[in-house]
C-alpha positions as CSV (number, residue, x, y, z in Angstrom):
1,M,-4.0,-10.6,2.2
2,A,-3.5,-12.7,5.4
3,N,0.2,-12.0,7.1
4,K,2.9,-14.9,6.7
5,R,4.8,-14.3,9.9
6,M,8.0,-16.1,11.2
7,M,8.4,-17.6,14.6
8,H,11.6,-19.0,15.4
9,E,12.2,-22.1,17.4
10,C,13.8,-20.3,20.1
11,F,10.7,-18.6,21.1
12,F,9.7,-22.1,22.6
13,Q,13.2,-23.0,24.1
14,S,13.6,-19.3,25.8
15,E,13.8,-19.7,29.6
16,D,12.5,-16.0,29.9
17,V,9.3,-17.1,27.7
18,A,9.1,-19.9,30.4
19,E,8.5,-17.8,33.3
20,W,4.9,-16.6,31.0
21,N,1.7,-18.7,31.6
22,I,0.3,-20.5,28.2
23,Q,-2.2,-17.8,27.9
24,Q,0.5,-15.0,27.4
25,R,2.7,-17.4,25.5
26,Y,-0.2,-17.6,23.2
27,L,-1.2,-13.8,22.9
28,V,2.5,-12.8,22.2
29,I,2.3,-15.2,19.1
30,G,-1.0,-13.9,18.0
31,I,0.6,-10.4,18.1
32,I,3.4,-11.7,15.8
33,S,1.1,-13.1,13.8
34,I,-1.5,-10.0,13.4
35,A,1.3,-7.3,13.2
36,D,1.7,-5.1,10.4
37,D,4.7,-5.2,8.2
38,Q,6.7,-3.0,10.6
39,G,5.8,-5.4,13.7
40,R,3.4,-2.4,15.0
41,L,-0.4,-2.9,16.0
42,R,-2.9,-1.3,18.1
43,A,-2.9,-1.8,22.2
44,N,-6.9,-1.7,22.4
45,T,-7.4,-4.6,24.9
46,K,-10.7,-5.3,23.4
47,W,-9.7,-5.3,19.6
48,L,-6.7,-7.6,20.7
49,R,-9.1,-10.2,22.1
50,S,-11.3,-9.9,19.5
51,K,-8.5,-10.7,17.4
52,L,-7.0,-13.4,19.2
53,F,-9.4,-14.6,21.6
54,T,-12.8,-15.4,19.6
55,Y,-13.3,-18.5,20.9
56,D,-12.2,-18.2,24.4
57,D,-12.9,-16.6,28.1
58,V,-10.7,-14.6,28.3
59,T,-11.5,-10.5,29.5
60,P,-9.7,-7.6,28.2
61,A,-8.7,-6.8,31.6
62,E,-6.9,-10.1,31.6
63,I,-5.2,-9.2,28.3
64,K,-4.0,-5.8,29.5
65,K,-2.8,-7.5,32.9
66,D,-0.6,-9.8,30.6
67,L,0.4,-7.2,28.2
68,E,2.0,-5.4,30.9
69,H,3.2,-8.2,32.6
70,I,5.2,-9.0,29.3
71,A,6.6,-6.0,28.3
72,K,7.8,-5.6,32.2
73,T,9.8,-9.1,32.2
74,N,11.1,-9.1,28.4
75,D,12.0,-7.1,25.8
76,T,9.8,-8.3,23.2
77,L,7.5,-5.6,22.9
78,T,7.3,-2.3,24.3
79,I,3.8,-0.5,24.6
80,Y,3.4,3.4,23.9
81,K,1.3,6.0,23.3
82,V,0.7,8.7,20.9
83,D,-2.5,11.2,21.1
84,G,-4.0,9.4,23.9
85,K,-3.8,5.8,22.2
86,E,-1.8,2.9,23.2
87,Y,0.6,1.2,20.3
88,I,2.6,-2.4,20.7
89,Q,5.9,-2.3,18.7
90,L,7.7,-5.7,18.6
91,T,10.9,-4.7,19.3
92,N,12.8,-7.7,17.9
93,W,10.9,-7.7,14.7
94,W,13.7,-7.3,12.0
95,E,15.8,-10.2,13.9
96,Y,13.2,-13.2,13.0
97,Q,11.0,-11.7,10.1
98,S,12.1,-12.5,7.0
99,M,10.7,-10.5,4.5
100,G,11.6,-9.3,1.2
101,W,8.7,-6.5,0.9
102,A,7.4,-4.0,4.0
103,K,4.7,-1.6,3.4
104,P,4.7,1.5,5.5
105,S,2.4,1.4,8.9
106,E,-1.0,2.4,9.6
107,Y,0.2,3.6,13.0
108,P,2.9,6.0,14.5
109,A,6.1,4.6,15.6
110,P,7.8,4.9,19.1
111,P,10.2,7.1,20.0
112,E,13.7,6.4,18.0
113,W,12.3,3.5,15.9
114,N,12.8,3.4,12.3
115,D,10.5,1.9,10.0
116,R,11.6,-0.2,6.8
117,I,10.1,0.3,3.8
118,R,9.9,-1.6,0.2
119,Q,7.2,-2.0,-1.9
120,N,5.7,-1.7,-5.6
121,I,4.5,1.4,-6.5
122,Y,2.7,2.6,-10.0
123,I,3.0,5.7,-10.3
124,P,3.4,6.9,-13.4
125,K,4.9,3.4,-13.8
126,Q,6.1,0.4,-11.9
127,W,8.9,1.1,-9.3
128,V,10.2,0.2,-5.9
129,M,10.1,2.6,-3.2
130,T,12.5,2.0,-0.2
131,A,13.5,3.7,2.9
132,G,15.2,2.3,5.6
133,W,16.0,-0.7,4.0
134,P,19.0,-2.6,4.8
135,G,21.5,-2.5,1.6
136,V,19.6,-0.5,-0.8
137,D,19.8,3.3,-1.2
138,D,16.3,5.2,0.0
139,C,13.8,5.7,-3.1
140,L,11.2,8.0,-2.4
141,S,10.4,9.5,-6.0
142,Y,10.0,8.5,-9.5
143,E,13.0,10.1,-10.4
144,Q,15.1,8.5,-7.4
145,A,14.1,5.2,-8.7
146,L,15.5,5.8,-12.3
147,D,18.5,6.6,-10.7
148,N,18.5,4.0,-8.6
149,R,20.5,0.7,-9.9
150,Q,19.5,-1.4,-7.2
151,T,15.8,-1.3,-8.3
152,R,14.5,-3.0,-11.6
153,K,15.2,-1.2,-15.1
154,L,12.5,1.6,-15.6
155,G,11.8,3.8,-18.9
156,S,10.6,6.9,-18.1
157,E,7.8,7.4,-20.7
158,L,6.2,10.4,-19.5
159,G,9.8,11.8,-19.5
160,S,8.5,13.4,-15.7
161,E,10.9,16.1,-13.9
162,Q,8.8,16.2,-11.0
163,P,9.3,13.7,-8.2
164,I,6.2,11.7,-8.1
165,F,6.2,11.0,-4.2
166,N,7.1,13.9,-1.8
167,T,10.2,13.4,-0.6
168,N,9.9,15.3,2.7
169,V,7.1,12.6,4.1
170,N,8.4,11.4,7.2
171,F,6.6,7.4,7.1
172,N,7.0,7.1,10.8
173,D,4.0,9.6,10.8
174,S,0.8,7.3,10.2
175,V,1.7,8.2,6.9
176,K,0.3,5.5,4.0
177,A,1.9,5.7,0.8
178,S,-1.4,5.7,-0.8
179,D,-2.3,9.1,1.2
180,V,0.8,11.0,-0.1
181,D,0.0,14.3,-1.8
182,L,0.9,13.6,-5.7
183,P,1.8,16.6,-7.9
184,K,-0.8,17.3,-10.7
185,T,1.0,15.6,-13.7
186,P,-1.2,14.7,-16.9
187,Y,-1.2,10.6,-15.8
188,T,-2.5,11.4,-11.9
189,I,-5.1,14.0,-13.6
190,L,-6.4,11.2,-16.1
191,L,-6.5,8.6,-13.3
192,D,-8.2,10.6,-11.3
193,A,-11.0,11.7,-13.7
194,F,-10.9,7.8,-13.9
195,E,-11.7,6.9,-10.7
196,K,-14.0,9.4,-9.7
197,E,-16.0,8.8,-12.6
198,S,-15.9,5.1,-12.5
199,G,-16.1,5.4,-8.2
200,T,-13.1,3.1,-8.1
201,Y,-9.8,3.9,-6.0
202,S,-6.8,2.1,-6.9
203,G,-4.3,3.5,-4.4
204,G,-2.0,3.9,-7.3
205,N,-1.6,-0.1,-8.0
206,L,-3.2,-0.6,-11.3
207,K,-2.4,-3.5,-13.1
208,Q,0.2,-3.0,-15.9
209,R,-2.1,-3.2,-18.9
210,D,-4.1,-0.3,-17.4
211,N,-0.9,1.6,-16.2
212,E,0.4,1.4,-20.2
213,A,-3.6,2.7,-21.5
214,L,-3.2,5.9,-19.2
215,V,0.4,5.9,-20.8
216,R,-1.2,6.4,-24.1
217,L,-4.1,8.6,-23.4
218,V,-1.5,11.0,-22.1
219,K,0.6,10.7,-25.3
220,S,-2.7,10.9,-27.1
221,E,-3.5,13.9,-25.5
222,C,-6.6,13.2,-24.1
223,E,-8.3,15.1,-21.6
224,P,-10.5,14.3,-18.3
225,E,-13.7,15.0,-20.3
226,D,-12.8,12.2,-22.8
227,V,-12.2,9.5,-20.3
228,I,-15.4,10.6,-18.3
229,G,-17.3,10.6,-21.8
230,A,-16.3,7.1,-22.2
231,I,-17.4,5.7,-19.1
232,K,-20.8,7.4,-20.2
233,Y,-21.0,6.1,-23.2
234,N,-19.9,2.2,-21.9
235,R,-22.3,2.3,-19.2
236,S,-25.4,3.9,-21.5
237,K,-24.6,0.4,-23.6
238,G,-24.0,-1.9,-20.7
239,F,-20.6,-2.1,-21.2
240,P,-18.4,-3.0,-18.0
241,V,-15.8,-0.6,-17.0
242,V,-13.2,-2.9,-15.7
243,G,-10.6,-0.6,-15.7
244,V,-8.6,2.2,-17.5
245,A,-7.9,-0.2,-20.6
246,S,-11.6,-0.7,-20.8
247,V,-12.1,2.5,-21.8
248,E,-8.9,3.7,-23.5
249,N,-10.3,3.3,-27.5
250,G,-13.6,4.9,-26.2
251,A,-11.9,7.9,-24.6
252,I,-9.7,8.7,-28.0
253,I,-13.0,8.6,-30.0
254,E,-14.4,11.1,-27.5
255,R,-11.3,13.2,-27.8
256,D,-11.3,13.4,-31.8
257,K,-15.2,14.3,-31.0
258,R,-14.2,17.3,-29.1
259,L,-11.6,18.1,-31.6
260,G,-13.7,17.4,-34.6
261,R,-11.5,15.1,-36.3
262,T,-11.9,12.0,-38.1
263,A,-12.2,8.8,-35.8
264,T,-8.9,7.2,-35.3
265,V,-10.5,4.0,-33.5
266,N,-13.8,2.7,-33.8
267,R,-16.2,1.1,-30.5
268,S,-15.8,-2.7,-31.7
269,D,-11.8,-2.3,-31.2
270,T,-12.0,-1.8,-27.7
271,P,-9.9,-3.9,-25.7
272,T,-12.9,-5.2,-23.7
273,A,-14.9,-5.6,-27.1
274,R,-11.6,-7.8,-28.0
275,T,-11.4,-10.0,-25.2
276,Q,-15.0,-11.2,-25.3
């Protein structure tokens, strides 16, 4: 998804900015446009050239010189190094960017910098994870989300006593939310089985119908083998596997077979079949 960034009119009227040449101004505007939600990006000059000067005869050496000049003459950005790699942080990012949501950065933060995180998470149910967001209590776990009145009202269908996310995670340590270790709950075990067998990866960002299907499978005491069996059956018949909901009833049938029960649903009653 393309970034939507704000450019304040004061940028063009600033006397400090007027000291830069046109190429340097264009460089800063480009940096603002491609920075991540924390106002951060790589300082690799070859990469910047490919992103910002695709059709221009501008060399990486010129970009490096311009970056150094901008950093020395203005507090718009800072260049810093972590583990031998250079990064850029737009230091007044939150003064000019009016963002309702912000994902964690893929890049390490500069010293004494605090990120602002606010994003939807869909494990085990949709909730809002926040960290360092003005006016909102930090909420890094599902249990915290249930108790935080500043987030949307949520129901704990799984009744988990365990936090879904590790609350000791420092999001300035180049950690993405999707990379955080999840405790093995019945929900995540079934989700892992589905993603491995289907060859898909959601990072926890499931559609609502797939979330609801997973919750029902957990309540139905389905096992990973039931989900795997349903995926294999769909593929053997040429049926699409487009999400957890598309194999929900199939997994319940596999559970009934495993337990020696009379089938409580039939194959033609699958969500996929009903939408055709």
